[in-house]
C-alpha positions in Angstrom: -38.3 14.9 -0.9 -35.2 13.1 -2.2 -31.7 14.7 -2.3 -31.9 15.2 -6.1 -35.1 17.2 -5.9 -33.8 19.2 -2.9 -30.7 20.2 -4.9 -32.9 21.3 -7.9 -35.1 23.4 -5.6 -32.1 25.0 -4.0 -30.7 26.0 -7.4 -34.0 27.5 -8.5 -34.2 29.6 -5.3 -30.7 30.9 -5.8 -31.5 31.8 -9.4 -34.7 33.6 -8.3 -32.9 35.5 -5.6 -30.3 36.6 -8.2 -33.0 37.9 -10.5 -34.6 39.9 -7.7 -31.5 41.7 -6.6 -31.7 45.5 -6.7 -29.2 47.2 -9.0 -26.8 48.1 -6.1 -26.7 44.4 -5.1 -26.1 43.1 -8.6 -22.3 42.7 -8.0 -21.0 41.3 -4.7 -17.9 43.4 -5.3 -19.0 46.5 -7.2 -16.2 48.4 -8.8 -13.9 45.3 -9.0 -11.9 45.6 -12.2 -12.2 42.6 -14.3 -10.5 43.4 -17.6 -8.6 45.9 -19.7 -9.6 46.5 -23.2 -7.0 46.4 -25.9 -6.2 48.3 -29.1 -7.8 51.6 -27.8 -5.8 54.7 -28.8 -6.0 58.3 -27.8 -6.5 60.5 -30.8 -5.7 64.2 -30.3 -8.6 66.5 -31.2 -7.5 69.9 -29.9 -4.7 71.5 -27.9 -4.1 74.8 -26.2 -0.7 76.0 -25.2 -1.9 78.8 -23.0 -5.2 78.5 -21.3 -6.5 75.8 -18.9 -9.6 74.0 -20.2 -12.1 71.8 -18.4 -15.1 70.9 -20.6 -15.7 69.5 -24.1 -18.9 68.9 -26.1 -19.4 67.4 -29.5 -22.5 68.1 -31.5 -24.3 65.8 -34.0 -22.3 67.1 -37.0 -19.0 66.7 -35.0 -18.7 70.3 -34.1 -16.5 70.5 -31.1 -16.8 73.0 -28.2 -14.4 73.6 -25.3 -14.7 75.8 -22.2 -12.2 77.6 -20.0 -13.0 78.5 -16.4 -11.8 81.8 -14.9 -9.7 80.2 -12.2 -6.3 81.7 -12.8 -5.2 85.1 -14.0 -4.1 83.6 -17.3 -7.6 83.6 -18.8 -9.1 85.0 -22.0 -12.2 83.5 -23.6 -14.7 81.2 -21.8 -16.4 79.1 -24.6 -15.0 78.4 -28.0 -15.8 76.4 -31.0 -12.8 74.5 -32.5 -12.5 75.4 -36.1 -9.6 74.1 -38.2 -7.8 73.3 -34.9 -8.2 76.9 -33.6 -10.4 78.3 -30.8 -13.1 80.7 -31.9 -15.0 82.5 -29.2 -18.6 81.2 -29.1 -21.4 82.2 -29.6 -19.6 85.5 -30.1 -16.8 87.7 -28.8 -19.2 89.9 -26.7 -20.3 87.0 -24.5 -16.6 86.2 -24.0 -15.5 89.7 -23.1 -16.0 89.7 -19.3 -13.5 91.5 -17.1 -13.3 91.7 -13.3 -15.4 94.6 -12.1 -17.7 94.5 -15.1 -21.3 93.2 -15.3 -21.5 89.5 -15.6 -25.2 89.1 -16.1 -25.0 88.7 -19.9 -21.4 87.6 -20.2 -19.6 84.4 -19.3 -17.8 84.8 -16.0 -16.6 81.4 -14.9 -17.8 78.7 -17.3 -17.4 75.2 -15.8 -18.9 72.9 -18.4 -20.5 72.7 -21.8 -22.9 70.0 -22.9 -24.8 69.3 -26.1 -28.2 67.6 -26.1 -30.3 65.5 -28.5 -32.2 68.6 -29.8 -29.4 70.6 -31.3 -28.6 72.8 -28.3 -25.4 73.7 -26.4 -25.8 74.1 -22.7 -23.3 76.3 -20.9 -22.9 76.2 -17.1 -21.6 79.5 -15.8 -20.8 79.0 -12.1 -19.5 82.6 -11.9 -17.2 81.7 -9.1 -13.9 83.3 -10.1 -11.0 81.3 -8.8 -13.6 78.9 -7.3 -14.6 81.7 -5.0 -18.1 83.0 -4.2 -20.6 83.7 -7.0 -19.7 87.0 -8.6 -22.5 89.6 -8.3 -25.4 87.0 -8.6 -24.3 86.1 -12.1 -24.4 82.3 -12.0 -26.5 81.0 -14.9 -27.2 78.3 -17.5 -27.1 79.5 -21.1 -29.0 77.5 -23.8 -27.6 78.1 -27.3 -29.3 77.0 -30.6 -26.5 75.4 -32.7 -28.6 75.8 -35.9 -28.3 79.6 -35.8 -25.7 80.1 -33.0 -28.1 82.3 -31.1 -28.9 82.2 -27.4 -32.3 80.6 -26.9 -32.7 81.1 -23.2 -30.8 82.1 -20.0 -31.7 80.4 -16.8 -31.1 82.2 -13.5 -31.5 81.0 -10.0 -33.0 82.4 -6.8 -30.7 82.8 -3.8 -32.3 79.8 -2.0 -31.2 77.6 -4.8 -27.9 79.0 -5.9 -26.5 81.1 -3.1 -23.1 82.7 -3.3 -21.6 79.6 -1.8 -23.0 77.2 -4.5 -20.7 76.3 -7.4 -22.8 74.8 -10.1 -20.6 72.4 -11.9 -21.9 69.9 -14.5 -25.3 69.5 -16.2 -27.4 66.8 -17.8 -30.5 67.6 -19.8 -33.7 65.5 -20.2 -35.7 67.1 -23.0 -38.3 64.3 -23.0 -39.5 65.2 -19.5 -38.4 68.9 -19.6 -35.7 68.9 -16.8 -32.0 69.5 -16.3 -29.9 68.5 -13.4 -26.8 70.3 -12.1 -24.2 69.3 -9.5 -23.1 71.6 -6.7 -19.5 70.8 -6.1 -18.8 73.3 -3.4 -21.3 72.7 -0.6 -22.9 69.7 -2.2 -26.3 69.0 -3.6 -28.2 68.6 -6.9 -30.0 71.5 -8.6 -33.1 70.4 -10.4 -34.2 72.8 -13.2 -37.5 72.7 -15.0 -36.3 73.9 -18.4 -39.9 74.8 -19.5 -40.9 77.0 -16.6 -37.4 78.0 -15.3 -38.4 76.9 -11.8 -35.6 75.2 -9.8 -34.7 73.8 -6.4 -31.7 72.5 -4.6 -32.0 69.0 -3.2 -30.0 66.5 -1.2 -27.8 69.3 0.1 -27.4 67.5 3.4 -27.2 64.0 2.1 -24.0 62.0 2.9 -24.1 61.0 -0.8 -23.1 64.5 -2.0 -20.4 64.9 0.6 -16.8 63.7 0.0 -15.8 61.0 2.4 -13.4 62.8 4.9 -11.6 59.5 5.4 -10.7 59.0 1.7 -7.1 59.8 0.8 -7.4 61.4 -2.6 -4.0 61.1 -4.2 -3.7 61.8 -7.9 0.0 62.5 -7.5 0.8 59.6 -5.3 0.4 61.6 -2.1 -2.8 63.2 -0.7 -3.5 66.4 -2.5 -3.3 69.5 -0.3 -4.2 73.1 -0.9 -2.0 76.1 -0.2 -3.1 76.4 3.4 -2.2 72.8 4.1 -5.8 71.5 4.1 -6.7 68.5 2.1 -8.6 68.9 -1.1 -12.2 67.8 -0.7 -14.7 68.3 -3.5 -18.3 67.3 -3.1 -20.9 66.2 -5.7 -19.4 66.9 -9.1 -19.8 64.3 -11.9 -23.4 63.5 -12.9 -24.9 61.3 -15.6 -28.4 60.4 -16.9 -29.2 56.8 -17.9 -30.3 56.5 -21.6 -33.9 56.2 -20.5 -33.7 59.3 -18.3 -35.0 57.2 -15.3 -31.9 57.5 -13.1 -29.5 60.3 -12.2 -26.1 59.0 -11.2 -23.7 61.2 -9.3 -20.8 61.2 -6.9 -18.4 63.4 -4.9 -15.1 64.0 -6.8 -12.6 63.2 -4.1 -13.8 59.7 -3.1 -14.7 56.6 -5.0 -18.3 56.0 -4.1 -21.1 56.2 -6.8 -24.8 56.9 -6.1 -28.0 57.1 -8.0 -31.6 58.2 -7.5 -34.8 58.0 -9.6 -35.5 61.1 -11.6 -39.2 61.0 -11.1 -38.6 61.8 -7.5 -36.4 64.7 -8.4 -38.9 66.0 -11.0 -41.8 66.2 -8.5 -41.0 69.3 -6.5 -43.4 68.1 -3.8 -41.1 65.2 -2.9 -39.6 66.1 0.4 -36.0 65.7 1.5 -36.7 62.8 3.8 -38.1 60.8 0.9 -35.3 61.8 -1.4 -32.7 60.8 1.1 -34.4 57.4 1.7 -34.3 56.7 -2.0 -30.6 57.4 -2.7 -28.9 54.1 -3.7 -25.3 53.6 -2.8 -23.9 51.5 -5.7 -20.5 50.9 -4.1 -16.9 51.9 -4.6 -15.4 52.4 -8.1 -13.0 55.3 -8.9 -12.4 58.9 -8.2 -13.6 60.8 -11.2 -14.5 64.3 -12.3 -17.2 64.0 -15.1 -19.0 60.9 -16.3 -21.3 60.0 -19.1 -23.6 57.1 -20.3 -23.6 55.7 -23.8 -26.8 54.5 -25.4 -26.2 50.9 -24.2 -26.1 51.9 -20.5 -22.4 51.8 -20.1 -21.0 54.5 -17.8 -17.7 56.1 -18.7 -15.5 58.0 -16.2 -11.9 58.8 -15.5 -9.9 57.4 -12.7 -8.0 60.5 -11.6 -5.6 58.5 -9.4 -4.6 56.0 -12.1 -4.6 58.3 -15.2 -7.1 56.0 -16.9 -10.5 55.9 -18.5 -12.9 53.2 -17.2 -16.3 51.8 -18.1 -18.9 50.5 -15.7 -21.2 48.1 -17.4 -24.9 47.7 -16.4 -23.9 44.8 -14.1 -21.7 47.2 -12.1 -18.4 45.7 -13.2 -15.6 48.1 -14.0 -13.3 47.7 -17.0 -10.2 49.8 -17.7 -10.4 51.1 -21.3 -7.1 52.9 -21.5 -4.3 54.1 -19.2 -1.8 56.8 -20.1 0.3 58.6 -17.5 1.6 61.2 -19.9 -1.7 62.2 -21.7 -4.5 61.5 -19.3 -3.7 64.1 -16.7 -6.9 64.7 -14.8 -9.4 63.5 -17.4 -12.2 66.0 -16.7 -15.3 66.0 -18.9 -16.8 63.8 -21.6 -19.0 63.8 -24.7 -20.0 61.1 -27.1 -20.3 61.6 -30.8 -22.8 60.0 -33.1 -19.9 58.1 -34.8 -19.0 56.4 -31.6 -16.1 58.3 -30.1 -15.7 59.3 -26.5 -14.2 62.8 -26.3 -12.1 63.5 -23.2 -10.8 66.9 -21.9 -7.8 67.0 -19.7 -7.6 69.9 -17.2 -4.4 69.0 -15.2 -6.0 70.3 -12.0 -3.5 68.5 -9.8 -0.7 70.5 -11.4 -2.3 73.9 -10.7 -0.4 76.4 -8.6 -3.0 76.0 -5.8 -1.3 72.7 -4.8 2.4 73.6 -5.5 3.1 76.7 -3.4 1.8 79.1 -6.0 3.9 77.6 -8.9 2.2 75.9 -11.8 3.4 72.5 -12.8 1.3 72.2 -16.0 2.6 69.9 -18.7 1.4 72.1 -21.6 -0.4 72.0 -23.9 -3.8 71.3 -22.5 -5.5 68.7 -24.7 -8.7 67.1 -25.8 -8.6 63.5 -27.0 -11.0 61.0 -28.4 -11.2 57.2 -28.3 -13.4 54.8 -30.2 -15.9 53.0 -28.0 
């Protein structure tokens, strides 16, 4: 074989090898930032001068919903619909009337997130962990609300072996096509798989390294490593989750480190799949950014916030990361995300790093708390 033919063959083999790479091998330096998008502006959607918010959800007709966790004593309603710029308790005042010592079974206790789906429902995750403490009187739940009539469609509750008092259910993604929802457990770590037709559930990957925050990562959203009141470092396990547009993969990651993981959802949906198989099939996609929530658009781009750089980033399907916008004054712990039909990414800002938990009991909030949107 002459040198020319040898070179051609070598090039063909290289091309073939590239085509056969698995997704987590697609980029030799996953997470490497390659560009910053221009002319993207934050547009204010809602602000609250009093209460700390975490989640935002936008429905098909651009109805906007916001949630407030019961973390601090300064707390009132848990879920609201934004109407004419004002928060209106949703679905009604009764569900938002919980007080410590009362019954939390049919009231919101500590709502962590709100998510809208493609069928016209709002899903409310009630972790019921007041102040991020243990679950209050077995009242953790997921509430499904019909946006057409503002009525509660169904309440999902969990057995003790799935959501114990130590489990803090955090975020949710819903796959109506296959009839499943997935929730992150940000306290002890793990993924809760919920059959939304039968109500059956199970906790998986609870002992996987992929759901545990890397103890060697120095999480520093204020420039120095964030410490709790007792002097210990803040470590938050599996938190942000996202479903690919085809519902075939669940992406997830611990909050206080920068690694990103994924697993095939068909393995999660089969309750006969054992832990050994699940652990073996977790894909480590590499290092990207520390984020709270994250979300896919219809094109397969993954959006998340970089908590340490006060920015919003996009990870394209080839695992390259682009900074969309950075704003040190407005993007203070970008928390949760929702995408509207008219192509806007909604962003809630919870200012968690400015909570009294990390400042000797004194809050450092830069009020008001705000929700923004950007065109994507």
